[in-house]
CHARMM-style PDB file with segment names, atoms N, HN, CA, C and O in Angstrom:
ATOM      1  N   MET     1     -20.945  -8.196  27.316  1.00  0.00      PROA
ATOM      2  CA  MET     1     -19.737  -7.725  26.964  1.00  0.00      PROA
ATOM      3  C   MET     1     -20.363  -6.615  25.423  1.00  0.00      PROA
ATOM      4  O   MET     1     -19.753  -5.649  24.965  1.00  0.00      PROA
ATOM      5  N   LYS     2     -21.333  -7.016  25.064  1.00  0.00      PROA
ATOM      6  HN  LYS     2     -21.829  -7.801  25.436  1.00  0.00      PROA
ATOM      7  CA  LYS     2     -21.908  -5.998  24.027  1.00  0.00      PROA
ATOM      8  C   LYS     2     -22.405  -4.943  24.563  1.00  0.00      PROA
ATOM      9  O   LYS     2     -22.087  -3.943  23.920  1.00  0.00      PROA
ATOM     10  N   ASN     3     -23.152  -4.692  25.608  1.00  0.00      PROA
ATOM     11  HN  ASN     3     -23.410  -5.505  26.130  1.00  0.00      PROA
ATOM     12  CA  ASN     3     -23.639  -3.573  26.403  1.00  0.00      PROA
ATOM     13  C   ASN     3     -22.547  -2.466  26.485  1.00  0.00      PROA
ATOM     14  O   ASN     3     -22.782  -1.284  26.232  1.00  0.00      PROA
ATOM     15  N   THR     4     -21.409  -2.921  26.837  1.00  0.00      PROA
ATOM     16  HN  THR     4     -21.218  -3.881  27.042  1.00  0.00      PROA
ATOM     17  CA  THR     4     -20.121  -2.166  27.693  1.00  0.00      PROA
ATOM     18  C   THR     4     -19.771  -1.842  26.530  1.00  0.00      PROA
ATOM     19  O   THR     4     -19.402  -0.668  26.573  1.00  0.00      PROA
ATOM     20  N   GLU     5     -19.643  -2.477  24.955  1.00  0.00      PROA
ATOM     21  HN  GLU     5     -19.943  -3.431  24.920  1.00  0.00      PROA
ATOM     22  CA  GLU     5     -18.842  -1.620  23.973  1.00  0.00      PROA
ATOM     23  C   GLU     5     -19.899  -0.719  23.343  1.00  0.00      PROA
ATOM     24  O   GLU     5     -19.470   0.147  22.580  1.00  0.00      PROA
ATOM     25  N   THR     6     -21.493  -0.803  23.588  1.00  0.00      PROA
ATOM     26  HN  THR     6     -21.841  -1.506  24.208  1.00  0.00      PROA
ATOM     27  CA  THR     6     -21.820  -0.029  23.204  1.00  0.00      PROA
ATOM     28  C   THR     6     -21.775   1.510  23.888  1.00  0.00      PROA
ATOM     29  O   THR     6     -21.559   2.612  23.384  1.00  0.00      PROA
ATOM     30  N   ILE     7     -22.003   1.187  24.931  1.00  0.00      PROA
ATOM     31  HN  ILE     7     -22.179   0.292  25.340  1.00  0.00      PROA
ATOM     32  CA  ILE     7     -21.701   2.129  26.079  1.00  0.00      PROA
ATOM     33  C   ILE     7     -20.218   3.109  25.680  1.00  0.00      PROA
ATOM     34  O   ILE     7     -20.116   4.335  25.662  1.00  0.00      PROA
ATOM     35  N   CYS     8     -19.397   2.286  25.449  1.00  0.00      PROA
ATOM     36  HN  CYS     8     -19.480   1.289  25.463  1.00  0.00      PROA
ATOM     37  CA  CYS     8     -18.130   3.085  25.194  1.00  0.00      PROA
ATOM     38  C   CYS     8     -18.436   3.802  23.905  1.00  0.00      PROA
ATOM     39  O   CYS     8     -18.480   5.023  24.051  1.00  0.00      PROA
ATOM     40  N   VAL     9     -18.614   3.454  22.927  1.00  0.00      PROA
ATOM     41  HN  VAL     9     -18.578   2.462  22.809  1.00  0.00      PROA
ATOM     42  CA  VAL     9     -18.921   4.093  21.770  1.00  0.00      PROA
ATOM     43  C   VAL     9     -20.067   5.420  21.994  1.00  0.00      PROA
ATOM     44  O   VAL     9     -19.977   6.610  21.689  1.00  0.00      PROA
ATOM     45  N   LEU    10     -20.744   4.933  22.410  1.00  0.00      PROA
ATOM     46  HN  LEU    10     -20.817   3.967  22.658  1.00  0.00      PROA
ATOM     47  CA  LEU    10     -22.122   6.316  22.773  1.00  0.00      PROA
ATOM     48  C   LEU    10     -20.904   7.479  23.688  1.00  0.00      PROA
ATOM     49  O   LEU    10     -20.897   8.651  23.312  1.00  0.00      PROA
ATOM     50  N   LEU    11     -20.188   7.164  24.553  1.00  0.00      PROA
ATOM     51  HN  LEU    11     -20.195   6.212  24.858  1.00  0.00      PROA
ATOM     52  CA  LEU    11     -19.412   7.491  25.499  1.00  0.00      PROA
ATOM     53  C   LEU    11     -18.400   8.644  24.542  1.00  0.00      PROA
ATOM     54  O   LEU    11     -18.371   9.870  24.444  1.00  0.00      PROA
ATOM     55  N   GLY    12     -17.681   7.581  23.974  1.00  0.00      PROA
ATOM     56  HN  GLY    12     -17.704   6.585  24.054  1.00  0.00      PROA
ATOM     57  CA  GLY    12     -16.956   8.374  22.489  1.00  0.00      PROA
ATOM     58  C   GLY    12     -17.636   9.322  21.491  1.00  0.00      PROA
ATOM     59  O   GLY    12     -17.215  10.410  21.099  1.00  0.00      PROA
ATOM     60  N   GLY    13     -18.397   8.899  21.267  1.00  0.00      PROA
ATOM     61  HN  GLY    13     -18.739   8.015  21.585  1.00  0.00      PROA
ATOM     62  CA  GLY    13     -19.233   9.687  20.056  1.00  0.00      PROA
ATOM     63  C   GLY    13     -19.740  11.121  21.038  1.00  0.00      PROA
ATOM     64  O   GLY    13     -19.702  12.242  20.532  1.00  0.00      PROA
ATOM     65  N   PHE    14     -20.134  10.935  22.261  1.00  0.00      PROA
ATOM     66  HN  PHE    14     -20.164  10.024  22.672  1.00  0.00      PROA
ATOM     67  CA  PHE    14     -20.541  11.984  23.103  1.00  0.00      PROA
ATOM     68  C   PHE    14     -19.322  13.068  23.284  1.00  0.00      PROA
ATOM     69  O   PHE    14     -19.502  14.282  23.191  1.00  0.00      PROA
ATOM     70  N   ALA    15     -18.019  12.435  23.564  1.00  0.00      PROA
ATOM     71  HN  ALA    15     -17.872  11.449  23.640  1.00  0.00      PROA
ATOM     72  CA  ALA    15     -17.023  13.597  23.420  1.00  0.00      PROA
ATOM     73  C   ALA    15     -16.560  14.202  22.394  1.00  0.00      PROA
ATOM     74  O   ALA    15     -16.252  15.385  22.256  1.00  0.00      PROA
ATOM     75  N   ILE    16     -16.510  13.052  21.438  1.00  0.00      PROA
ATOM     76  HN  ILE    16     -16.759  12.091  21.550  1.00  0.00      PROA
ATOM     77  CA  ILE    16     -16.368  13.870  19.959  1.00  0.00      PROA
ATOM     78  C   ILE    16     -16.886  14.843  19.687  1.00  0.00      PROA
ATOM     79  O   ILE    16     -16.173  15.810  19.420  1.00  0.00      PROA
ATOM     80  N   GLY    17     -18.156  14.955  19.652  1.00  0.00      PROA
ATOM     81  HN  GLY    17     -18.736  14.170  19.868  1.00  0.00      PROA
ATOM     82  CA  GLY    17     -19.298  15.605  19.521  1.00  0.00      PROA
ATOM     83  C   GLY    17     -19.182  17.197  20.159  1.00  0.00      PROA
ATOM     84  O   GLY    17     -19.114  18.297  19.612  1.00  0.00      PROA
ATOM     85  N   ALA    18     -19.195  16.727  21.700  1.00  0.00      PROA
ATOM     86  HN  ALA    18     -19.250  15.833  22.145  1.00  0.00      PROA
ATOM     87  CA  ALA    18     -18.675  17.901  22.936  1.00  0.00      PROA
ATOM     88  C   ALA    18     -17.088  18.582  22.179  1.00  0.00      PROA
ATOM     89  O   ALA    18     -16.862  19.788  22.273  1.00  0.00      PROA
ATOM     90  N   ALA    19     -16.483  18.006  21.737  1.00  0.00      PROA
ATOM     91  HN  ALA    19     -16.667  17.026  21.661  1.00  0.00      PROA
ATOM     92  CA  ALA    19     -14.914  18.565  21.405  1.00  0.00      PROA
ATOM     93  C   ALA    19     -15.476  19.470  20.129  1.00  0.00      PROA
ATOM     94  O   ALA    19     -15.420  20.697  20.200  1.00  0.00      PROA
ATOM     95  N   LEU    20     -15.980  18.856  19.047  1.00  0.00      PROA
ATOM     96  HN  LEU    20     -16.026  17.859  18.989  1.00  0.00      PROA
ATOM     97  CA  LEU    20     -16.233  19.612  18.008  1.00  0.00      PROA
ATOM     98  C   LEU    20     -17.058  20.691  18.178  1.00  0.00      PROA
ATOM     99  O   LEU    20     -16.782  21.763  17.640  1.00  0.00      PROA
ATOM    100  N   GLY    21     -18.126  20.537  18.919  1.00  0.00      PROA
ATOM    101  HN  GLY    21     -18.350  19.667  19.357  1.00  0.00      PROA
ATOM    102  CA  GLY    21     -18.680  21.749  19.419  1.00  0.00      PROA
ATOM    103  C   GLY    21     -18.165  22.798  19.828  1.00  0.00      PROA
ATOM    104  O   GLY    21     -18.500  23.865  19.313  1.00  0.00      PROA
ATOM    105  N   VAL    22     -17.043  22.745  21.054  1.00  0.00      PROA
ATOM    106  HN  VAL    22     -16.770  21.879  21.473  1.00  0.00      PROA
ATOM    107  CA  VAL    22     -16.436  23.585  21.547  1.00  0.00      PROA
ATOM    108  C   VAL    22     -15.416  24.527  20.336  1.00  0.00      PROA
ATOM    109  O   VAL    22     -15.223  25.742  20.288  1.00  0.00      PROA
ATOM    110  N   LEU    23     -14.771  23.162  19.226  1.00  0.00      PROA
ATOM    111  HN  LEU    23     -14.928  22.175  19.265  1.00  0.00      PROA
ATOM    112  CA  LEU    23     -13.860  24.078  18.543  1.00  0.00      PROA
ATOM    113  C   LEU    23     -14.720  24.707  17.837  1.00  0.00      PROA
ATOM    114  O   LEU    23     -14.413  25.898  17.780  1.00  0.00      PROA
ATOM    115  N   TYR    24     -15.381  24.536  17.437  1.00  0.00      PROA
ATOM    116  HN  TYR    24     -15.631  23.569  17.483  1.00  0.00      PROA
ATOM    117  CA  TYR    24     -16.334  25.235  16.377  1.00  0.00      PROA
ATOM    118  C   TYR    24     -16.953  26.630  16.778  1.00  0.00      PROA
ATOM    119  O   TYR    24     -17.472  27.464  16.036  1.00  0.00      PROA
ATOM    120  N   ALA    25     -16.753  26.669  18.231  1.00  0.00      PROA
ATOM    121  HN  ALA    25     -16.332  25.991  18.833  1.00  0.00      PROA
ATOM    122  CA  ALA    25     -17.589  28.117  18.845  1.00  0.00      PROA
ATOM    123  C   ALA    25     -16.566  29.415  18.645  1.00  0.00      PROA
ATOM    124  O   ALA    25     -15.346  29.462  18.799  1.00  0.00      PROA
ATOM    125  N   PRO    26     -17.303  30.228  18.333  1.00  0.00      PROA
ATOM    126  CA  PRO    26     -16.685  31.431  18.115  1.00  0.00      PROA
ATOM    127  C   PRO    26     -16.084  32.166  19.119  1.00  0.00      PROA
ATOM    128  O   PRO    26     -16.729  33.101  19.592  1.00  0.00      PROA
ATOM    129  N   GLU    27     -14.841  31.899  19.587  1.00  0.00      PROA
ATOM    130  HN  GLU    27     -14.317  31.140  19.203  1.00  0.00      PROA
ATOM    131  CA  GLU    27     -14.139  32.216  20.984  1.00  0.00      PROA
ATOM    132  C   GLU    27     -12.753  32.414  20.528  1.00  0.00      PROA
ATOM    133  O   GLU    27     -12.215  32.022  19.493  1.00  0.00      PROA
ATOM    134  N   LYS    28     -12.284  33.100  21.505  1.00  0.00      PROA
ATOM    135  HN  LYS    28     -12.721  33.419  22.346  1.00  0.00      PROA
ATOM    136  CA  LYS    28     -10.562  33.235  21.415  1.00  0.00      PROA
ATOM    137  C   LYS    28      -9.893  32.100  21.526  1.00  0.00      PROA
ATOM    138  O   LYS    28     -10.470  31.086  21.919  1.00  0.00      PROA
ATOM    139  N   GLY    29      -8.575  32.101  21.197  1.00  0.00      PROA
ATOM    140  HN  GLY    29      -8.107  32.924  20.877  1.00  0.00      PROA
ATOM    141  CA  GLY    29      -8.014  30.638  21.266  1.00  0.00      PROA
ATOM    142  C   GLY    29      -7.779  30.194  22.656  1.00  0.00      PROA
ATOM    143  O   GLY    29      -8.137  29.067  23.000  1.00  0.00      PROA
ATOM    144  N   GLU    30      -7.032  31.241  23.714  1.00  0.00      PROA
ATOM    145  HN  GLU    30      -6.741  32.156  23.435  1.00  0.00      PROA
ATOM    146  CA  GLU    30      -6.841  31.172  24.646  1.00  0.00      PROA
ATOM    147  C   GLU    30      -8.182  30.802  25.676  1.00  0.00      PROA
ATOM    148  O   GLU    30      -8.013  30.081  26.659  1.00  0.00      PROA
ATOM    149  N   ASP    31      -9.446  31.344  25.354  1.00  0.00      PROA
ATOM    150  HN  ASP    31      -9.584  31.930  24.556  1.00  0.00      PROA
ATOM    151  CA  ASP    31     -10.463  31.386  26.186  1.00  0.00      PROA
ATOM    152  C   ASP    31     -10.989  29.710  25.447  1.00  0.00      PROA
ATOM    153  O   ASP    31     -11.758  29.127  26.212  1.00  0.00      PROA
ATOM    154  N   LEU    32     -10.805  29.234  24.655  1.00  0.00      PROA
ATOM    155  HN  LEU    32     -10.181  29.708  24.034  1.00  0.00      PROA
ATOM    156  CA  LEU    32     -11.260  27.973  24.501  1.00  0.00      PROA
ATOM    157  C   LEU    32     -10.105  26.782  24.744  1.00  0.00      PROA
ATOM    158  O   LEU    32     -10.307  25.572  24.652  1.00  0.00      PROA
ATOM    159  N   ARG    33      -8.963  27.381  25.046  1.00  0.00      PROA
ATOM    160  HN  ARG    33      -8.799  28.365  25.120  1.00  0.00      PROA
ATOM    161  CA  ARG    33      -8.099  26.230  25.473  1.00  0.00      PROA
ATOM    162  C   ARG    33      -8.511  26.155  26.872  1.00  0.00      PROA
ATOM    163  O   ARG    33      -8.871  25.057  27.296  1.00  0.00      PROA
ATOM    164  N   ASN    34      -8.508  27.221  27.692  1.00  0.00      PROA
ATOM    165  HN  ASN    34      -8.216  28.113  27.348  1.00  0.00      PROA
ATOM    166  CA  ASN    34      -9.046  27.190  29.211  1.00  0.00      PROA
ATOM    167  C   ASN    34     -10.584  26.394  29.253  1.00  0.00      PROA
ATOM    168  O   ASN    34     -10.817  25.604  30.168  1.00  0.00      PROA
ATOM    169  N   LYS    35     -11.582  26.667  28.207  1.00  0.00      PROA
ATOM    170  HN  LYS    35     -11.392  27.309  27.464  1.00  0.00      PROA
ATOM    171  CA  LYS    35     -12.500  25.936  28.560  1.00  0.00      PROA
ATOM    172  C   LYS    35     -12.347  24.199  28.273  1.00  0.00      PROA
ATOM    173  O   LYS    35     -13.034  23.388  28.894  1.00  0.00      PROA
ATOM    174  N   ILE    36     -11.229  23.764  27.126  1.00  0.00      PROA
ATOM    175  HN  ILE    36     -10.671  24.424  26.622  1.00  0.00      PROA
ATOM    176  CA  ILE    36     -11.366  22.406  26.877  1.00  0.00      PROA
ATOM    177  C   ILE    36     -10.308  21.639  28.276  1.00  0.00      PROA
ATOM    178  O   ILE    36     -10.316  20.477  28.682  1.00  0.00      PROA
ATOM    179  N   ALA    37      -9.584  22.672  28.676  1.00  0.00      PROA
ATOM    180  HN  ALA    37      -9.577  23.616  28.346  1.00  0.00      PROA
ATOM    181  CA  ALA    37      -8.977  22.412  29.832  1.00  0.00      PROA
ATOM    182  C   ALA    37      -9.873  21.978  31.208  1.00  0.00      PROA
ATOM    183  O   ALA    37      -9.750  20.913  31.812  1.00  0.00      PROA
ATOM    184  N   ASP    38     -10.750  23.015  31.524  1.00  0.00      PROA
ATOM    185  HN  ASP    38     -10.850  23.880  31.033  1.00  0.00      PROA
ATOM    186  CA  ASP    38     -11.670  22.723  32.174  1.00  0.00      PROA
ATOM    187  C   ASP    38     -12.423  21.496  32.228  1.00  0.00      PROA
ATOM    188  O   ASP    38     -12.591  20.672  33.127  1.00  0.00      PROA
ATOM    189  N   MET    39     -12.848  21.585  30.997  1.00  0.00      PROA
ATOM    190  HN  MET    39     -12.711  22.255  30.267  1.00  0.00      PROA
ATOM    191  CA  MET    39     -13.586  20.149  30.580  1.00  0.00      PROA
ATOM    192  C   MET    39     -13.153  19.015  30.855  1.00  0.00      PROA
ATOM    193  O   MET    39     -13.662  18.076  31.467  1.00  0.00      PROA
ATOM    194  N   LYS    40     -11.986  19.176  30.270  1.00  0.00      PROA
ATOM    195  HN  LYS    40     -11.572  19.939  29.773  1.00  0.00      PROA
ATOM    196  CA  LYS    40     -11.121  17.962  30.558  1.00  0.00      PROA
ATOM    197  C   LYS    40     -11.328  17.412  32.538  1.00  0.00      PROA
ATOM    198  O   LYS    40     -11.610  16.362  33.115  1.00  0.00      PROA
ATOM    199  N   SER    41     -11.083  18.439  32.844  1.00  0.00      PROA
ATOM    200  HN  SER    41     -10.854  19.292  32.374  1.00  0.00      PROA
ATOM    201  CA  SER    41     -10.648  18.513  34.403  1.00  0.00      PROA
ATOM    202  C   SER    41     -11.826  17.974  35.174  1.00  0.00      PROA
ATOM    203  O   SER    41     -11.667  17.279  36.177  1.00  0.00      PROA
ATOM    204  N   ASP    42     -13.387  18.404  34.545  1.00  0.00      PROA
ATOM    205  HN  ASP    42     -13.516  18.968  33.730  1.00  0.00      PROA
ATOM    206  CA  ASP    42     -14.281  17.939  35.171  1.00  0.00      PROA
ATOM    207  C   ASP    42     -14.519  16.259  34.682  1.00  0.00      PROA
ATOM    208  O   ASP    42     -14.725  15.363  35.500  1.00  0.00      PROA
ATOM    209  N   CYS    43     -14.462  16.094  33.520  1.00  0.00      PROA
ATOM    210  HN  CYS    43     -14.295  16.822  32.855  1.00  0.00      PROA
ATOM    211  CA  CYS    43     -14.579  14.683  33.122  1.00  0.00      PROA
ATOM    212  C   CYS    43     -13.784  13.681  34.042  1.00  0.00      PROA
ATOM    213  O   CYS    43     -14.122  12.549  34.391  1.00  0.00      PROA
ATOM    214  N   VAL    44     -12.621  14.398  34.349  1.00  0.00      PROA
ATOM    215  HN  VAL    44     -12.347  15.317  34.065  1.00  0.00      PROA
ATOM    216  CA  VAL    44     -11.662  13.162  34.984  1.00  0.00      PROA
ATOM    217  C   VAL    44     -11.869  13.196  36.212  1.00  0.00      PROA
ATOM    218  O   VAL    44     -11.755  12.133  36.823  1.00  0.00      PROA
ATOM    219  N   ASN    45     -12.204  14.315  36.886  1.00  0.00      PROA
ATOM    220  HN  ASN    45     -12.296  15.178  36.390  1.00  0.00      PROA
ATOM    221  CA  ASN    45     -12.576  13.920  38.222  1.00  0.00      PROA
ATOM    222  C   ASN    45     -14.283  13.173  38.411  1.00  0.00      PROA
ATOM    223  O   ASN    45     -14.623  12.443  39.342  1.00  0.00      PROA
ATOM    224  N   LYS    46     -14.991  13.530  37.462  1.00  0.00      PROA
ATOM    225  HN  LYS    46     -14.715  14.123  36.705  1.00  0.00      PROA
ATOM    226  CA  LYS    46     -16.267  12.410  37.509  1.00  0.00      PROA
ATOM    227  C   LYS    46     -16.169  10.958  37.261  1.00  0.00      PROA
ATOM    228  O   LYS    46     -17.014  10.120  37.577  1.00  0.00      PROA
ATOM    229  N   LEU    47     -15.027  10.750  36.650  1.00  0.00      PROA
ATOM    230  HN  LEU    47     -14.341  11.431  36.393  1.00  0.00      PROA
ATOM    231  CA  LEU    47     -14.590   9.499  36.319  1.00  0.00      PROA
ATOM    232  C   LEU    47     -14.142   8.763  37.314  1.00  0.00      PROA
ATOM    233  O   LEU    47     -14.297   7.548  37.439  1.00  0.00      PROA
ATOM    234  N   LYS    48     -13.399   9.725  38.266  1.00  0.00      PROA
ATOM    235  HN  LYS    48     -13.273  10.711  38.164  1.00  0.00      PROA
ATOM    236  CA  LYS    48     -12.529   9.058  39.313  1.00  0.00      PROA
ATOM    237  C   LYS    48     -13.527   8.844  40.339  1.00  0.00      PROA
ATOM    238  O   LYS    48     -13.531   7.712  40.822  1.00  0.00      PROA
ATOM    239  N   ASP    49     -14.423   9.721  40.806  1.00  0.00      PROA
ATOM    240  HN  ASP    49     -14.419  10.641  40.413  1.00  0.00      PROA
ATOM    241  CA  ASP    49     -15.794   9.769  41.624  1.00  0.00      PROA
ATOM    242  C   ASP    49     -16.368   8.330  41.279  1.00  0.00      PROA
ATOM    243  O   ASP    49     -16.398   7.395  42.080  1.00  0.00      PROA
ATOM    244  N   LYS    50     -16.827   8.288  39.944  1.00  0.00      PROA
ATOM    245  HN  LYS    50     -16.803   9.047  39.294  1.00  0.00      PROA
ATOM    246  CA  LYS    50     -17.396   7.036  39.908  1.00  0.00      PROA
ATOM    247  C   LYS    50     -16.921   5.739  39.949  1.00  0.00      PROA
ATOM    248  O   LYS    50     -17.651   4.790  40.233  1.00  0.00      PROA
ATOM    249  N   LEU    51     -15.430   5.605  39.614  1.00  0.00      PROA
ATOM    250  HN  LEU    51     -14.837   6.376  39.384  1.00  0.00      PROA
ATOM    251  CA  LEU    51     -14.776   4.752  39.471  1.00  0.00      PROA
ATOM    252  C   LEU    51     -14.536   4.556  41.305  1.00  0.00      PROA
ATOM    253  O   LEU    51     -14.821   3.418  41.676  1.00  0.00      PROA
ATOM    254  N   SER    52     -14.196   5.238  42.112  1.00  0.00      PROA
ATOM    255  HN  SER    52     -13.965   6.163  41.811  1.00  0.00      PROA
ATOM    256  CA  SER    52     -14.284   5.193  43.615  1.00  0.00      PROA
ATOM    257  C   SER    52     -15.377   4.911  43.900  1.00  0.00      PROA
ATOM    258  O   SER    52     -15.286   4.152  44.864  1.00  0.00      PROA
ATOM    259  N   ASN    53     -16.469   5.072  43.627  1.00  0.00      PROA
ATOM    260  HN  ASN    53     -16.543   5.689  42.843  1.00  0.00      PROA
ATOM    261  CA  ASN    53     -18.124   4.772  44.326  1.00  0.00      PROA
ATOM    262  C   ASN    53     -18.404   3.060  43.899  1.00  0.00      PROA
ATOM    263  O   ASN    53     -19.179   2.305  44.487  1.00  0.00      PROA
ATOM    264  N   LEU    54     -17.519   2.715  42.691  1.00  0.00      PROA
ATOM    265  HN  LEU    54     -16.890   3.328  42.213  1.00  0.00      PROA
ATOM    266  CA  LEU    54     -17.616   1.440  42.167  1.00  0.00      PROA
ATOM    267  C   LEU    54     -16.857   0.360  42.911  1.00  0.00      PROA
ATOM    268  O   LEU    54     -17.274  -0.720  43.328  1.00  0.00      PROA
ATOM    269  N   THR    55     -15.579   0.925  42.989  1.00  0.00      PROA
ATOM    270  HN  THR    55     -15.240   1.803  42.651  1.00  0.00      PROA
ATOM    271  CA  THR    55     -14.475   0.263  43.993  1.00  0.00      PROA
ATOM    272  C   THR    55     -15.028  -0.097  45.389  1.00  0.00      PROA
ATOM    273  O   THR    55     -14.855  -1.187  45.935  1.00  0.00      PROA
ATOM    274  N   SER    56     -15.817   1.107  45.980  1.00  0.00      PROA
ATOM    275  HN  SER    56     -15.957   1.992  45.537  1.00  0.00      PROA
ATOM    276  CA  SER    56     -16.191   0.778  47.316  1.00  0.00      PROA
ATOM    277  C   SER    56     -17.390  -0.408  47.208  1.00  0.00      PROA
ATOM    278  O   SER    56     -17.320  -1.416  47.912  1.00  0.00      PROA
ATOM    279  N   LYS    57     -18.306  -0.225  46.420  1.00  0.00      PROA
ATOM    280  HN  LYS    57     -18.363   0.593  45.849  1.00  0.00      PROA
ATOM    281  CA  LYS    57     -19.498  -1.045  46.272  1.00  0.00      PROA
ATOM    282  C   LYS    57     -18.994  -2.627  46.038  1.00  0.00      PROA
ATOM    283  O   LYS    57     -19.423  -3.621  46.625  1.00  0.00      PROA
ATOM    284  N   ALA    58     -18.101  -2.573  45.151  1.00  0.00      PROA
ATOM    285  HN  ALA    58     -17.752  -1.766  44.675  1.00  0.00      PROA
ATOM    286  CA  ALA    58     -17.429  -3.941  45.188  1.00  0.00      PROA
ATOM    287  C   ALA    58     -16.767  -4.549  46.323  1.00  0.00      PROA
ATOM    288  O   ALA    58     -16.984  -5.673  46.775  1.00  0.00      PROA
ATOM    289  N   ASP    59     -15.801  -3.544  46.805  1.00  0.00      PROA
ATOM    290  HN  ASP    59     -15.624  -2.631  46.439  1.00  0.00      PROA
ATOM    291  CA  ASP    59     -15.583  -3.842  48.397  1.00  0.00      PROA
ATOM    292  C   ASP    59     -16.569  -4.085  49.466  1.00  0.00      PROA
ATOM    293  O   ASP    59     -16.161  -4.565  50.523  1.00  0.00      PROA
ATOM    294  N   ASN    60     -17.550  -3.870  49.348  1.00  0.00      PROA
ATOM    295  HN  ASN    60     -17.882  -3.480  48.489  1.00  0.00      PROA
ATOM    296  CA  ASN    60     -18.704  -3.984  50.029  1.00  0.00      PROA
ATOM    297  C   ASN    60     -19.209  -5.129  50.051  1.00  0.00      PROA
ATOM    298  O   ASN    60     -19.364  -5.898  51.000  1.00  0.00      PROA
ATOM    299  N   ASP    61     -19.525  -5.256  48.730  1.00  0.00      PROA
ATOM    300  HN  ASP    61     -19.399  -4.632  47.959  1.00  0.00      PROA
ATOM    301  CA  ASP    61     -20.083  -6.843  48.228  1.00  0.00      PROA
ATOM    302  C   ASP    61     -19.348  -7.938  48.389  1.00  0.00      PROA
ATOM    303  O   ASP    61     -19.906  -8.979  48.736  1.00  0.00      PROA
ATOM    304  N   ILE    62     -17.887  -7.893  48.151  1.00  0.00      PROA
ATOM    305  HN  ILE    62     -17.433  -7.048  47.870  1.00  0.00      PROA
ATOM    306  CA  ILE    62     -17.140  -8.924  48.899  1.00  0.00      PROA
ATOM    307  C   ILE    62     -16.817  -9.253  50.200  1.00  0.00      PROA
ATOM    308  O   ILE    62     -16.830 -10.387  50.680  1.00  0.00      PROA
ATOM    309  N   ASN    63     -16.508  -8.155  50.788  1.00  0.00      PROA
ATOM    310  HN  ASN    63     -16.497  -7.234  50.399  1.00  0.00      PROA
ATOM    311  CA  ASN    63     -16.306  -8.371  52.208  1.00  0.00      PROA
ATOM    312  C   ASN    63     -18.020  -8.485  53.041  1.00  0.00      PROA
ATOM    313  O   ASN    63     -17.863  -8.958  54.167  1.00  0.00      PROA
ATOM    314  N   ASP    64     -19.413  -8.196  52.768  1.00  0.00      PROA
ATOM    315  HN  ASP    64     -19.541  -7.812  51.853  1.00  0.00      PROA
ATOM    316  CA  ASP    64     -20.419  -8.437  53.082  1.00  0.00      PROA
ATOM    317  C   ASP    64     -21.400  -9.173  52.246  1.00  0.00      PROA
ATOM    318  O   ASP    64     -22.463  -8.644  51.921  1.00  0.00      PROA
ATOM    319  N   PRO    65     -21.038 -10.511  51.850  1.00  0.00      PROA
ATOM    320  CA  PRO    65     -22.235 -11.115  50.777  1.00  0.00      PROA
ATOM    321  C   PRO    65     -23.219 -11.338  51.082  1.00  0.00      PROA
ATOM    322  O   PRO    65     -23.957 -11.995  50.347  1.00  0.00      PROA
ATOM    323  N   ALA    66     -23.651 -10.846  52.374  1.00  0.00      PROA
ATOM    324  HN  ALA    66     -23.052 -10.312  52.971  1.00  0.00      PROA
ATOM    325  CA  ALA    66     -25.125 -10.860  52.649  1.00  0.00      PROA
ATOM    326  C   ALA    66     -26.133  -9.586  51.828  1.00  0.00      PROA
ATOM    327  O   ALA    66     -27.324  -9.690  51.535  1.00  0.00      PROA
ATOM    328  N   THR    67     -25.327  -8.541  51.614  1.00  0.00      PROA
ATOM    329  HN  THR    67     -24.359  -8.456  51.851  1.00  0.00      PROA
ATOM    330  CA  THR    67     -25.835  -7.464  51.042  1.00  0.00      PROA
ATOM    331  C   THR    67     -26.175  -7.711  49.531  1.00  0.00      PROA
ATOM    332  O   THR    67     -26.797  -6.832  48.936  1.00  0.00      PROA
ATOM    333  N   VAL    68     -25.806  -8.848  48.880  1.00  0.00      PROA
ATOM    334  HN  VAL    68     -25.301  -9.563  49.363  1.00  0.00      PROA
ATOM    335  CA  VAL    68     -25.941  -8.739  47.362  1.00  0.00      PROA
ATOM    336  C   VAL    68     -27.344  -9.566  47.166  1.00  0.00      PROA
ATOM    337  OT1 VAL    68     -27.821  -9.713  46.042  1.00  0.00      PROA
TER     338      VAL     68
END
């Protein structure tokens, strides 16, 4: 449980640091908003892919316990 909390804190810190880095970059507001939206979409898609892979692996492990 403690490892999960540590990972969540690290990911949260990374996200905050990345957001601050983007916010302080010298760009026009519209470009910055587009960049933030793209980053959000990329992160959401990566998270969905990882969750899908994890779900598939869990389903495989449940359906075929010999592979565990």
